C-alpha positions, 0 to 999 in steps of 0.5 A, a space after each residue: 655124305 660122309 660115312 661115319 666110323 664104326 657104327 653098331 645096331 641098336 635094334 638087334 644083337 647077334 647070337 648070344 647077345 653079341 654086338 652087331 656092327 653096321 659099319 666097320 671103321 678100322 684105323 689106317 694110315 697110308 701104306 696099309 694093306 689088307 687081304 680079304 677072303 670070301 669064305 661063304 655066301 647065300 645063294 638067295 641074294 647077290 652078296 658083297 662088301 662096300 669099302 671106302 675112305 676119304 682118300 684113295 684105295 687101290 685094288 691091285 687085283 682089279 687094277 682100279 683106284 678109287 675112294 670107294 669100291 663095291 666087291 661082289 662074291 660073284 664077280 670079285 676074286 675069292 681072295 683080293 687085296 686092298 691098299 690104302 694110298 690116301 686116307 682120313 684115317 679110317 677104312 670103312 666097310 659094310 655088307 651089301 646085297 642085291 635082290 635083283 629087282 633093279 634097285 641095285 645094292 642094298 645095305 644098312 637096313 634095320 636088321 642087317 649087320 655083321 658080327 666079328 671074331 678075332 683070331 690073332 691078326 685075322 678078323 672074321 665077319 659074318 653078315 646078315 642081309 636082313 630079317 628079324 631072326 639073326 642068322 649071320 650066314 648071308 656072307 662070311 669073309 676074313 680080313 687080314 692086315 698085311 702091313 
């Protein structure tokens, strides 16, 4: 199944009516590099981020290359890099979580998503795993383009 580019929620808005992003799709080309830093996360559920492209990504901190990768706050470095080796032009990502009930990672439910703030070349993503009351405090991370 092909993952779409940027997709927004039709069911909810962020605090103060802000747009909620379900799937982020950043335009990229081969050679692009990003630094991702986990800022904070909830202890209620395991939190993480899924990254993918129609191509190949390298995760130098793990030594892995793959078209997609899941990075969890409890096993990934607090700061890590993603290099785009091959791509269809989009780096896609979204927040995920694990309830610990044997279902594996969960994502993209009706009341989940991310709000985004831009400050210069750094984007801060604040994520909500689920729940009708928007709080966007399940996971927060920054993403900075290095090249």
